[in-house]
N, C-alpha and C positions, 0 to 999 in steps of 0.2 A: 504493499498500498505507501503511495506517495502521497506528501501535503504539499501542498501550492501557495506558497505567503510571497506577501510585495518587500521589496526593499526599497523603491523607488515609485512612487505613486505615479501616472500617467500625469503629466504636465503639459501635455498640447491643448490649447483654448479651442473650444466649437462657438462659442456664444458668450455675449455678455451685455447686459440690458444697466441703466441707469432708473430708477424708481425711488420709492418712497414708501418702505415697506411699514412704519409705524405709522400713527395716528396725530405725531409731531411732526408734521409739515415742513418744518424748518429743519428736517435732518433728512438727509436724503441719503442713499445706498446705491453699491454696484454690485449685482452679481453675475457671476463670473463662472461660465459653465464648462469644467473639462471634461472630458473623454465620460468621466464615470463618477463625479462629482462636482456639486456646486459650493461656491465659495462667494462668503457676503463679508463686504468691506463698507464701512461707513465713511460717508465724505465730510472728515472734520479738515479745520485751516489749518492745520499742520501735514495735513497726507492723508491718504488712503488707513486705516485701521481694519486688519481682519479681525472679523467679527463672529463668524464661526465657521463648519466645514460640514456638508452632511453629503454621504455617501448614495450616491442612485444607485440602485440596482437595473442597470442597463445604459448602455451608448446614448447622451444626450446630444439631442440632434435638430430639435428645436427651446425656445428661451423666450416667452413674451410676458408682458406685464399688463396682470386685469384687474379692477374696480374691486374693491372688496364693499362690505357693507359701512365701514365707517368713512366716514368723508375723508377723502383726501388719503386714505391706504391702499394699497398695490398690493396685489397677492402673485405669486410666480408661478405663470404654468411652460409645466416644463414637459417637451417629449422626447420618449424613449426610442432608439431604433429598432428593427428588426431582429434577434427572428420573434421578438415581444414585443412589439410596438404600443403604448398607454402614453395616456395623458393622467398629468402627477400635477395638480393646485399643490403649492406649498405656502405657506401663511408662515412670516417671522414670527418670534415670540421670542420679547427684552426677557429684563432679568440675568438670566443664566441663557445668552445669546443662542438658538438652535432653530431650524425651520422642522417644522409640523405636517403631516399631510392632511389638507380639508378634503379633498375628493379625489376620484381619479377614475379613469375609464380604459377599459380594456381597448384598442384598436384592432385586436387579432380577428383573422381573415382566411382561414385555411386556402377556401379556395381560389382566392386572387392571388394574382402575382405582384411583387414587388416592383413600385416605382423605379426606375432605373435611374432617372435623373437629379429628383428632387423628394426628398422625405421633410416634410415641414410643416408647420402651425402658423398661420397667421390671426389675428384677431382684427376685429375690425375699429375703425377711429373712437366708435363708440362705447366700446368694451361690452358691448352683448352678443358678439355671435363669436365663434372662432372655426374655421374650416382645416382641416388637416387631409397631406396627400400622403398618405404612404404604399397606395396602392396603385396599379394601373388601370386608367378606367371610370374609377370612382373617387367621391371625395366623402367624407366624413364631415355634417355641419353639427355644430356644437352650441347648444343656445347655454348663452353665462347668464347668471343672476348673483349680483353680490359676492361673487368670488365664488359661484359652486356651480360644478358641470351637471347643465341638463338632462332630458332625455332626447340622445342625438338620434340623427338618419343616415342615410348613405344614400347620395347622389348618384348618376352617372353622368359621366364627362365624355364626352365623344374625342375630345384632345387626348389621344392615349400617351404619347411621346410627350409629355408636359416636360417643361424647361424652368418655368417660374410662374407665379402666379401671389396676387397681393389684392385686399380692400382697395375699392378707390373712395375719394373723400366724396359722399353723397347726402343729399339730402335727407333728413329724420325721417325714417322707416323703410329708408332705401337700402338694400344690400344688392351691390356690385362689385364682380371680380373681375381683374386682367388677368389674362393669362397668356404666355409665352408659351409656343408650341413649335413642335416641327411635323408639319402636315406629311401627308403619302409621297408627295413631293420633294420633299427633304428640302422644304422652302421653311424659314423661321417665320411664322404669324401671328401677329399682336390682335387678340380680340377681346372681347368683353362680353359675359354673361352676368345677370342678375339672378339673386337667389331669393326664390319663392317661396318663403317659407310656410304659406294658406296650401300650397299644393306639394310643399317636400320635395321640391326638384330644383335643377335648375333651368333658365328657360331654354325652349327647344331652339329660339333663334338667337343668333350674334345680337347681343345689347347695341343700341346707338349711343349710349353713353359715349364709345371710345370707337372711333370708326374701323372697322377691321382693315388690316394691312399686312403686307408680307414685306419681311425685311432683309436688304441687300443681303447677299452671303461675299461680295466684297465688303461690306461694312461689318458684318459677323464671320471670318474664318474660320473659328472656330468654334467649339461646344465644350472646350475644357477650359476652365470652369466654366456651367451654364452659365447662359447672362442674367442679369438680374432687374429687377421689378423696383420702381421709387415710387411710390404715391403721392402726388404735393395737392396739399390744400390751396383752395380758391385765393387770388390777390386781388385786395380792390386798392385801387388811387383814392378812393371817393369821390370819384368823377365820374358818372355814369357813362359820358361821353367820350370820354377817355380811355375807360375799360374797354372799348368796341373797337378801339382803334389798333388796328394790330402789330402796329408799330410801337406802342409802346406797353408799358411795362404789366397791364392790369391781365389777367387772366381767370378763366372759369374751375380750374384746377385740371388735373392730368395724370399723366403719369409718366416718369423718365426711365426708358431703355437703357442700362448699362451694360460693359462687358464686350463692347466692340471697336471698331475703329472710332464712333462716333458715338457721342451721347447724346440721345435725341428727346425731346418732350415734346408727347402727343397731347393735346389739351381735350376736355371734355368739349363735346357739343352743346349747339345751343339748343333750345328746346324745340326752334321752328324745324332745324335740321332733323333732329333726333323723332318729329313728325312727319317729314320728306320721307326718311328712309324707311320710315315705319309702313308708309304706303305703300312703296315700292316693294318691301318684302311681303307687305301682304298680295300682290298683282301675283307678283312672282313665284307666292305659294299655289293661289290658285292656277295660274298654268302647269305647273308642277302637275296637279291634279285632273289635266287634263285627257279627254278619250284621245285627243288626237297625237299621234305618235311624232309628229313633225315639231307640233307648239313644244310637246314635252321636253322636246331635244334640244332645240334652242331656247324656253327655258335653264337648262341643265347646265347649256352651253352658258349663259347670261351669268348664271350663279357662278360657274366655276371664272368668271370674266373677273366677278366682284370680290371674289376671295385670293385671287391673286394679282388684282390692285396696288401699286402703292402711293400708300397714300403723304404727302409732306407733311413731316413736322412742324409746328409752331416754330422751334428754335432748335437748334443743336450746336456742338462746338466741337472739335476732332479731340480723341483722348489722344496721347503722342507717347502711352505707354505699355506694358505690356497687360494682360486680363484682370479687370477687376473684380476683386473679390471680397470687396467688405465697403459700406457705407454707413453714416449714421449725419441726424439730421442735426445741426445747431439751432435747437429752439423750433420751436411748437409750429411754425409758419414756413420752414423748412426753404426759409428764401437761401440758405446757406448749404451747404453737406460738404463732407469729409469722403473721401475716395481715394482707399487706397487698392494698389493691385498684387498679384503675384511676385514681382520682386523688388519688393520694399517703397516704391515712391507714392507718397502721398502728397496729396493736392487739396485745395479747397475750389467747391466749383458754388458759385456764387449767380444769383439771378439779379440781374441789373435792375436800378430803382428806377431810373427814368424811360427805358425801351425796351423792349422782349429779344434779352439777348442774355446768354450765359457767360460766365467767364470764369477761366480755369486757372487759379494760382498755385504753380508748383511752391512746396513749403519743404521740402526735405528726404530723406533717406532714413526708412526706419528697418525693423524687421518685417518680412510677409505677413499682410494682419488678414486673419480670418473672422476678425470684430474688430469693431469701434464702437467705442461710446465716449460721446462729450460729455464730460462731469459738468464742470464750470470752470470760471474766470480761467478761460485759455489752457484748461487741461482738459489732456483726450488720453482715454485706456484703449491701449491697442493690443487684442489678444493675439495668438500667433502659433500657427500649428507648427510651423518649421524653424524659427528663430526665438527669441527668448521676449514673454511680455514685456511690455515698456509700458510708464506712467510718462506720457508726455505735456511739456508745456509751451504752447505756441504764442511766439513772440512776434510783434508787431514791423519788429527791425531785424535786418539779418544780424544773427549774435556770431556766426564766423564765419569764414571763405568769402567773404565779401566781394574777390574778385573773380570768383568762377561762378558759372550757372548752377540751379538751385538745381536744378535736376538734366539732364543730357534732352534736349530735346531733338528730333530725329531732322535731316533736311527733308525739305520740302514742305513744312509747315510755319505758315506764316505765323508772327506773333509781335505781341505789341510792348511796348516799355512800360514801366508802373509809372509813369509819370502823365503818358497818354488818358487813363483812366479818369483822368478829371474833368473831361470833358468825354463827350459821349455821342460825338463826329461818327455818320454814317460811314459805313464801310469798312473802318477799322477791322483786321484781323481776319480779312475777308479769303476764304480757302484758295490757295494755288492749282490744288488739282480735284478734281469731280468724283467720287466715289459713290453717292446717292443721290438722290432726290435732296432738294434745297433747303427750305426751311432757314428761319435767321440764323445766319453766321454768328459765332461764339468768337469769341478771343481767348487767345493764351497768351500769358502774360511770361513774357522772357526778363524772370527776377534774377537776381545776385546773392550769393550766400544762403545759409542754411539759416532757417526759422525755428529750426526746433532741439528743443535740449530737454535730455530724458535725466527726467525728475528721478525716478524707480526703474531697474529692471527686474524681471520676474523670468529667475532661470528655466528654460525650456528644454531638453534634450531628446524633442521628437524632430523627425522619425530617426528612430535609431535603425541604422542600414545593416551594423556591421558590428564587431565587440571583441575584444579579449580582455583578460584576468591577466594583471602583471604587477610583482611585487617589485617594483623601481625602487625602493630606498632600501629593500633587504630589512624592512619592519617585520616580517611576516605577515600584515597585514595587508591580502591583496587589492591594487586597484582596479578601477572597470575604468577603461576606457573606451568610447564608443565613439563610433562613426555616426555622426549627427547632422540636423540641418539643410537644407535645401536650398533654392537660387543664390540669392547674396548671401546668405547666412551658413553656409558650411560652417563646421569646425569639428574638433575631437575636443569630447568632455570625459574630464580625468573623473573621476565619481570615488568618492570614501567618505565616512562616518567618523568624526572626529571631533573632540575640541576644538573648540574657536577660541584660540589662544593671540589676543593681541597685544606684538610687544612695544613696550616704550621706551627701553633703557639694557644694554647688557655693558657686563665689564667683563674684560677680555685681560686673559694674561695670567688667569690663574691655575697653577696645574694641583692634579690629586686631589680635589674637593671630598670629601667625605660627607660632609653637616653642615648646616648651616642656621642659624637662631637670631630674630629679632630683638632687639633688647630699648625699653622703654627707661627715659630719666628717670621713670617715676612708676610706682607698677599701676596706678593709678591714670595715668595717661592714658587719652587716646592714642596717641601717635607715637610710633618709633622712631627713636633718634641715631641709633646704631644698630649694625647688623654682625654678629659674630661667624666666619668662617672658618670651618675645619679643616685642615689637610691631613694626609699620610702623615707629615713630619710637624706641624706646628699648625698655632691657631692666629688668625689675624683678624683684627678689630676695623671698623669702619666708619666714618661719621657719616650721617644722611641729614646734615643741617644745610648744606647747600640745597637750594632749588632745583638746580641742574650738573649735581657733581656729585659725586659718591668721594671720600677722603681719605688715605688710610692713616690709621692712628697709630705713631708712634709707640712701640714697643717697651719703652722707658716710663712712658707714662699712660699705657694703660690699665693699669691695675690688673688684668686677668694675668693667666700664666699661658704666656704664647710660644713660648718653645716646646709644648707637646700639643699631638691633637685636644681638641673636647670632645668627650663623651657625653655630657648634657650641659644646657644652660640655662635657663628664665629668673625673669624678674619674679621676687617673693612678697609676700605682707608682710607688715610685722606684724608680731605675736604680742598681744595683751591681754591681762587678766583683769578682769573689771571685780567692784567693789565684792560682789557675790562669788566670787572665783571662777566665773565663766570665762574660759578664754574666745577673743576676737582676735579678728585681723583689720589690719590698718592700710590702707596706703603706704611706700614703703619705699627707697631709693635703693634699698639692697637688689643683690643678684646674686646668684649661685653657680659655681662654674665645677665643674664634674671632670678631672682628666685619671688617666690611669697613676698619677703621685697622688691624690685626695681632691676633698673639696672643698672650695676656697668662695668664702663671704667677700663680695666687693660691694659697694656702697659708692654712689655717683656723688658727687659736689657738683651743683648746677654753679657755684658761683665761679669755680675755677674751670669748672666741664672737663672734668677728668673723674678717672675712675681710682678710689685705695681700698687696699686689702683690709678688712676690718676682723676678720674670725676664719676658721677653717678647720679640717679635720685631717690628720693625715694617718693612713695607716701605719706608719712606721714608729709614727708616736704616740698610739692607740692602745700600747700594751701588747704582753705577749702573745695573745691570740690572732691579732694583727699585724705583729712585725713586720713579716715574711710573705704578706701577702701585696696585691697590687690591685686595682681596680679594674676589671676587662668590661664591663656593662654600666648601663646608668639609665634612670628615667626619674622623670620630676613631674611633677603638677606642684600650685600653688603652696599648698602645704604638707606634702608627703615626697620623700626624697629617696628611693633605693637603688644600690648599689649593687652589684655581683662581685662579689670579690675571689679572686685565684683561690682554686682549693673548695670551692665548689658553695661557698657561705653568701647567704643573700642578706644584707644588711640594709633596717627600715630606720628613717630619723627623720625628725621635724626639726621646726626652728622654737630653740628653745628662749627662755629668759635673758635678756642681754644679746640679743642675737646672737646667740651660741647654737651650735647644731647636738641636736639633741639626739642619743642611740634609743630606739627604742627596745628593737629587738633583732636577733638574730635569729636566721636556721641553716643549718647544713645540709647539702648533700651529695649523693656519691657523685656526680657527673657535674663536669664545670658549665658554669653559667655561661649561658651563648648570650641573651637578648633578654630585653624587661621591658614590660609597658604596666604604665599606672594611670593613664588618661584615664581621667574623671566621665563616665559615662551620661551624667546629668551635668548639662553646661551651666548649668545656674549654681551647684555647687564648688569650692572649689576644694574638693579631698575625693577619691578616688574610695569605694569599695571591693574593689577587687583589682589583682595585682596576675599580669600573665607574664609567666618566665618559663625558657625554653633553653635545651640544656644539651652539649658538646656528648656525642658518643653513643647518648640512648635515643636520640632524637627525639624526647617528647617535650610536649609543650604541658605547664600545669599551669590551673588557674587557685589563683589564693586569695584566701580571704583579707581584707583588710578592715574588715568591722570588730567585734567582740575579740572572738579567736583570732588573733593576729597572725597571718602568713599561713594558716590552718588551711591545706588540701580544699577543692572545691570538687574540681573534675580534671582529668587528663586526657590526653590523646595523644600517639604515635606517628611522625609524618614519615614519609618515604626519603626525605632526605630532610639534611642539617636546617631547622628552623631559623636563619637565620636573623630576622627583623620580625617584630610583633608588634602591633596596634588591636587595641579594644577600642572600638569605635562606637559609638551611637549615631546610625543613620536618619534617625527619625528629628522630630523636633523637640520633643516633649521630655521628663523624667520619665521614670518607673511609674508610675500612678496616672500619668496622661495617655491620650490615645493613641500616640505618633513615637511610640518607644520601640527602636531596632534595633538590640545590642549587637556587634558583631564581634567574633575575634579573626582578625587576617593574619597569614600566616605565611612570609618571604622567605622562601627556601632558595639553596644555595646553588640548586641547580636551575635556576631561573622558572620555578611553579609559585606559583599560587596559590593558596589554599582562603576558603570561607567556609566558617561553621557561624551557625545560629547562636548564641548562648541565652537560651530558656531555663527558666526552671531549673539552673544550675548545673544545666547540662551543655556542652557543646553538639550542636546536630545540624542537619542540612549540609552535609559536605560537599561543596563542590570545588572544582580544581580546574586551572588553568594556565598557559605557560606564555611566559613572556621573552623566550630565549631560552639562551643558556647563563647566562650572567646572572650574580647571588641578585637578588630581589630586595629592596629596600620599600619604608612605607613610611608615608608622612602625610600631614594634613594642610590643606589650603582652600581658599576662600573663593567662591565662584556663583555671581548673583545673589548675593548675602545668603549661602549655606556655604556650611564645609562640605568637604569631601577630599578624598582619599587619592594621592597619587603614588602610584606603585611603580617603581622605577625598572627594568631588568635590562636586558639586550631593547629594549623596545619599553615604551609609558605607555599607563593606561590613567583614566580616572574614573573611581567607581563611587556612584551615586544611585539612589535612593529613584525608583521610578518603576513603573507599570506593576506593583507589588513586587519587586525584587530589587537586587542588586545588580545595575547593569556598568559595564566597563565602556569607556569611549576613550579611542584612542589620543593621541596629544602629538603632534608635530613637531616639538621638541625632539631633536634627536641629545642621545646619552646623558639623559634626565640621572641625577644621582639622589637628591630631596630636593623638598619645597616646603612653603613656609606662609604664613600671611604676613602682609606687611602691609603697614598703612602711614603713609609719610603726608608733611605737606604736598611735596610733590609726588607723590604715586601713591592716591588717597583707594583703601577696600582694593590694594592688589595683590599679586602673589610675587614672592622673590623663588625662583627655581634653579637650583646649582644645576650645572651640568658638569662633566671631566677637567674642564679648563674656563667656567664662566659662570657670570652671574647675570639670570635673565629676571629683568623685572616685567611685570605686564599685568594683562587683566584675563582670566578664562569668560569670556562672554556668553557662550552656548554650550552648553554640557554634551548634548545628543547632536549637532550640527551635520546634516548631507552637507559636506564641503563637493562644488563643482565649481572647478577651474576649466575654464573657456580655453581651446586654443585656436581660434578664428581664422579660416580658411578661406572668408569670404565666397567667391564665384567659385573656386576650386570645393567641388560637394564631395567628400569622400564616401566612399561605398565599400573596400574591403581594407582590414587593417591585419600585417602580421608582426610576431616580435621575436627578434633575436636576443633572448637573453643575456646572454655571455657578452655580447657586441654592446647591448643597451641599445639598439635602433629600432626605433618604426618604421614600417613597410607600406606605407598608403598609396591605396589606387584611389583617383580622383576622378571628375567628368566636370568640365567647363564649359557652360553656355553662355555665351556674350549677350546679355540684354538687348533686348531689341522690343521695338513696338509689335502690337499683337498682329498676327497674319505674317510678318516678314519672316522668312527664314531664319532658322536659327544656326549659329556656329556651334559646335559641339566639339569639343576635344576632349582627349584623355592626358591624363599625367599621371606620371609612379613618385613617389617622394620619399626622401629619406628623412627620419625627423631623429634628433636627439630624443633619447628617452627622460633628459633631467631638464633640459629647458623648450624642449619642443623647438630648438632650432632647425632650420631647413640646413642639411648637409649637402643635399644633392637633390634634382629632378629628372626626370624624363617624360618628353613629349612622344605619346605616341601616334603611329600615322593618319593621315586624314582619314576621318569617315570612322576611325577606331576608337571603341571604350574598354575599356581594363574591364573584367568582370570576376575576378580571382585572385587571392595571392597567398603565396605557401611560402613562409620561414624553414629554410634548409640549414638547420647547426652543423657547423662539421668541424672537425679538430683542427682541420689543416686551414680550410677556408669556409665560412658563411656565406648561404648566396639568397636571396631573394626568388622566386618564381612568381611571373605573372602573366597569367591568360587574358586572351583579348579575346572580342570580337568585331567584325567589320560589318556596320550598320550600312546597308545599299537601299535607299530608294525604289530599287527598282525589282530587289529581292520580297518576298511576302515571310520568306523565313533565313538568317542568319545563313551563309552558307562558307563563310570564311572567317578565320581565324588563328591566332598563334600562341604559342609559350614563347618568353623571353626569361633568362636567367640574370639578374645580378647579380654582380660579386661586390665585396664593400673593400676590396684592395686592388687600386683604386677607387674611389667609393663609385655606384651608379655605372660602372661599365656594362655595355649588355656584352655577355660574356658568347652566348649562342640565342638563336632563334631554331623553333619547331614551324617551318613551314607549313602552311594552308593546308592546319587542322581541323577543318570549318570551325565552329563557334565552340569557345573555351567557355565553359560554365562552373567550373569546380576542378580544384586539383587538389590531392592528397600523397601521403608521403605512403609507400606500401612497404620498401627496405631502401638501404644507404644507394641503391642502385635505379629501381624502379619508383615510377609514380603512378597514381589511377587520375587519370582527365576524362571527366564529364563533356563529350564531345557530344552537340546534336542530341540525336536518338543512341550513344554509346558510349561503353565505359571502354576507356583504350590504357593500355599498358604502354609506360612510355619508360625505357631504357636511359638513364642518364651514364655517360662516360667522361671519362676525363683522361686525356694524356699526358705524356711525360713534359709537354709545353705549357701544362694548364687551362689547355683549349677543352671547354666542353662539347658536348655531340648528344643530339635525341632521337632516338629512331624508335617508333611504332613496333612492336613486338607483338600485341594480340591485342583481340576485340570483343568486348561484348555486346550482343547487337538485341536487346529482346525488350527494348521499352520505346514511349513515343517520345520524350523529355527530360534529359536527367539532368537537374540543377543542383543536386544536393549527392555531395560523397563523405561518408565517414570512412575511418579506417580504426579499429579499434583491437588493433596488434593480433587480430585472429581472422577476423571478417570484413568484411568491404561492403558497406551497408548502401545502396541505390535510392535515392528520392525521385523519381518518376512525378511532375508536378502535373501532370495528367491521367494519373494511373495512380501507384501504391508506390509500398515500398517492398525492394528485395535484397536478400542477402546470400554473396557469392565470396569466395574464395579465390586466393590467387598460386594459383602451382607455377613455383617458379622452377620446378624442371622439367614441367612439361611446358610451362611457357603460355598457358590458357586460365582462363578463368573457369570455375566450376560452379553452379547456382547451388546454392543451401535448400533455402527455403522462400516463399514469394507470397505476397498478398495482391491477390486479383479483385481487390472493391475498387470502386469508385472515392479513392480518400483525398487528392489532389494538394500533396503535402505540398508545404512552402519552407519549412526547416526539419531537418531531423539532427538527433546526435545518438551516439550509445550507449548503455543502460551497464553491459557487462554481459548479460543473455538476453538481448533482446536491441529495441529502438524504442527511443520517444520521439516522438514532435508534434506538430501543428499542422492544421490545414486551413485552406483558404476561407473556411466557414468560421473561422475562429475557437477550434477547436482544439485543445491537447488527446494525444493518444498515445497511446503506448502497445507494442509488441512484447513477449515472451519467444523466445526460440524451443519447441517441441521437438523433440528427438525421438523419432520412432519408425517402425516400421510399418511399409519398404519406403516410407521417406518422411524429411523431416519440413514440418510445416511454421507459419506464424502465426500465433494464437494472440490477439489482440484480449490483453489482460483493463484497459484501461481506457476509458474516453470521458472529456468533461470540456464544456464549455468557458473557456477563459476572458471570452468577448472582447479581445482585441486578435490582431496579426499579428504574430509570432515572427519574427525575422533571423531571428539565433538564437542557436542552444549551447551552451558552455559546461564542458566537465567539472565541476569544481566547488569550490563554498565559498563565499563570501568574507565568512567569519572563521575566527581556528580560537576566538576567548570564549570564557564563561563555560568551559566545559566540563563534565560532572564526567565521574570515574566511568559509570556505566551508563554510556547513553542510551537514551530512547529513542531518540530521532539524529539522522545525520545529512548534514546539506551535500547533493549530490550535483544537481546541475544549475545554471544561473541562463535564464533566457531574458530577454529583450524586445520591445515590441515597435511598433509605428507610432503610437500614440505616448513613447516614452517612457513608457511602465519595463521595472526591470523587477523581475520576481526568480522565486528561488524554488527548486523542489527538493524536497527533505524525503528521506524515506525514513521506514519507522524499522523499529529493531525487531519486532517478533509479528508474528502472525496473529496473537493472542492480543497485544497491542493496537494493531489494526482494527479488529472486528469490537474493541471496548471503545475506540476512537470514533468509530463508523457510526455506534449505535447514540454516541453523544451527539455528533453530529443532528443524527437524526431527530432526536430527542429536540434539539435547540429551535430544530427548523419548523417545527411544530408550533411554536411559540412567536420566535422571533419572523417577522415579516420588512422587507423593505420599504420604503416611500414609496406609497398606490398599493401597496398590501401585495407587495412582490414575494414569491414563494420560493424559496432558496431551492428546494429541492428541483425544482422546475427552471429556477435561473442556470441553474450546472448542467440539467440536463443537455445532452448535445444536438445541434442544430444541424440545417441544412439547406438550402438553397429555397427550400419549401418553407421552412419553419422548423417546428419541431415533432415530435411524434410521442404518444403516452404510451406507446411499448417500450422505448428505449429511454435509462436514467444514466446519471452520472455512475462508472464504477471506475474502481481502481485508480481514485485520487479523493484526496480532503481540502476542504477549503480551511486554509488554515489562517487565514484572515477573519473569517467568520467564527471559526471555533477560540481565537482569543478572546473574542468577546465573553468569556466564560468567566475571565479573570476579574471582568471589573463589574460585573451585574448583581444585581442587589439580593437575587434567590438563582443563585450557580446551584444549589441544592437539588432543586426540581428536576435540573438536567440530567442529573446523575441518577436519581430516584425515578423517572419515567412515569408512565400511569400506570403500567401493571410491568409484572416480573419480568416478561420477555422485551421490556425495554431497561431494563436495570442495567445500570450500569456497573461492572463489576470491578471499580477499581473507588477509591476512598475520593473526596473533594479536592484532599490535598496531595496525592498522589495525578491525580490531572490534574492540577496547578503548576507541577515540577514540571509532567511532560509539555505543557505550554509554555513554561519559561523557558524551557530550553528550545522551542519553538523560533520564542521571540530571539533567544539569542545569535539565531542563524540569518537573521534578517534585521 
């Protein structure tokens, strides 16, 4: 059984809208729809503030605001995509902000065919009616009242190939829809139909509100993406005569057609025009019903002529850039619109106030827009699928690049200067070429400089085309490097989860640091004045009094013992006895330093600003029992000081009268003491009730009491290696009597292992084990976001903190960390000081578990394939570059192969492929003598329906990027894997070809085809697991074959013959896991039998996204228990930017119990719109879903993890009857789920 979890959620934005979600009309909100969730932001003077996130169980394709019952408030109408299309009305609740479901409507229709071009919902301007398009030839009409979905009905739509539709602005009581469709002649036609609510249908005849017209193919040369329709409300100048003048700005409303080489505005017809056309239609209908064949034939011919007629738009303006993908209105009057294209060009379309003319104002370059929402005060939100989403500020004047064009405008298009807009002279901007029927020609303004400022960027890694896992920095924590972006935002993204440490200062030149301690001038001070650094041989004192400097204090006036390393140090309060005999502690300038020689009491003199020794305790002066002992370990808190002496003696001290050190008790052990920890578990107390002690030889860790029975044993454990460091720590915020008390014992071992134990009921339980390399582990406490966390330092470093009901680790980017401490000074308030082996770093840990995404911008070079040579630390990246041009122009595409340094991502070299050649596969071939990259290509020719040419090119790294050999005319190469040192397997069109690599004495390579396996339609995926070669056929299914080296031929092992349509596959060890074009995951197991071996499908699961890549391996190696119930096996990457993990259950029994748990949870927990989880994960096909097939072999890890936070989790374990009872305790279930969380 496998478990599917999410490491990085989908980041592609599909829709966005601005609305008011509360009754407070002064507070507006931005709702952002990503692939499978909604995010709500409030619009505040300081910017956008995220309020809540809601997971949607389905792909979001439509988003509209509808009026609620409360005046001024809006609900959110959400539409989800096939295979279970649904309308859901969501309401925003304040307090603890969240979205709740108000009502929902299933749109499922098993008999209908899904729409090909448009799946969306539109709401009429009054908010009383919604129209849904998700099936071919039909629409669903949904009445709306007070934000509630009314009784819906279906209407037939003759326009089968619908490209776009929208409501028009009409008079009260009339509902009219504008349609853009592809007719039977493959012509794009604009028409209008009325919605007849009384008759529950659309008008059979075209409405005359907008005259039916055919749009020129030259204006709309491409339907990808489909054109857009924008309703425009009426505009009046206040003068009736002026409004009737065709040259002036007034109009009756209409529709804008976007997406072609022109933007065209078609105006509503007058009442007289509508009546005239209605009369003509009646006469024509009468002729069509005639008994005379000639009359009917003539009438049909007349009807075809009318439908093919091209009507002149009221106004138009040429669009100089790529396909339009998003628009939004600036204000309700729609006099200004923001337009964004697929190449990241943003412009403003303005209706002139004096004459009927549209003006196009270039603004600048952005990410390619999929949604635009104008917020307020010149701020615009841009959502993107293929680039980072952005919060943009639009300036009235250029803010940069004032000497260059704002956006490139192709030659042949006339423009006007910004100064000419001051007058409205006729004829300005007249087109120089004629592509369509005229209309009032608009103007393109040739502006200089960029008007856009990016106020905030929201990371988006979609679409992910390929990826690798690489441990670039040797930390043991693999990083994800993805091929992301498209068009003008191609990039590599380096992704890892780690603490966000912001460095403020660094002190270099310190070698052999072992520990650090901050020092206050007085124990009651809020700020630290000094810091003590201990090295392997001595101790150093630094003053922090300067605002921008750290000064080393001369040892002669330091007052501390600086010629030896320090074991423990800290400020201590002074002890006083009240009249009643009770001891109290008051602030003091005393500092205690513990070294191997003894304990030294130092006092700070604020007048002289120096330290002076006032008392001490030295073993050699403490009597015969201590004379020959030295201090080997020490720990302290404000009132208790413990030292471990050689010979296994533990001594407890406190501060006595007259600032003397008072020995309270000793205890001897047979083993030498290694480490001690007596940190108070209650932060409000100055003393601890327990102490932890570890020992050499026995590797034992003991918890001793510091209560009434001093140093009495409480419990102990034995560790697998030397317990090098200890820390008693409370991860909660309260003491033992509070509700957030989480005491733990942390043990750092000498072999690089960290052990964590929960300290409950005087027992050490719930042992967890993780590795941080092979260096000894040290433990210290630092501050992050006003809470204490534990810094664990080894070969690599982690921060431990409490989250999701468990102790969670977060990697730290600082290398070679040794110790850390909290530091608070005037120059560095609320900071952390972290010591490395050679420096002292001061900074702040701002976010503990932040997804760190590093962007390596490649611009127009869109990465498609990537490979990594670990020993050389070089990435090989295959890219395609498309030169931006105007829609309809021939696109110039070229292929590139780049070598990038793994640390700096600096380009080492690049290679330009032949004209019309695109790279399709990259393989890294590490070798002891010479490392090589293998590049596969395909030649794209317009004359060929299927590519028939390609090649393989080998590149060596010495000298860089040298093509060593080419395999000519391999046909189209789609995938390459390595079979052995001498052989490659290559996917070539319908075949799998074995290619032999030879290298002669001159280090020249040659490639030779030696065998072919030709039993497929279209081979796009190859995976070699060391024994079997897995073959993915994009049209058919998967096959398993082997390579017989001796016979030089492929042999078939097993094959699936079903129509699976796989997109990506990967090996599992005994089979294959993959994903298909219907957004399903699948898995097969190899079943050996007689007379033949076969593939048995043992898993299928609807993941809801297109998975482009699988990788074997896990993302995390931390927080590993001794016995793993769940292990990471694969990582997958999707087109919407989701990075998921596949985890394997350790046993069949555990799989059964977790399957039962998911079944029980699914009966209670439903998604927005009452979506059933069992149905959500059932496999889908092009026709939807069948009741006969359910998800098997996979569990939903994200869904199961809701068990950890559910207030009534016990009910899911019990079930409704005995057969549904989970045979695990609640704690055992939580432990399994915590392990799952640790893997993603």
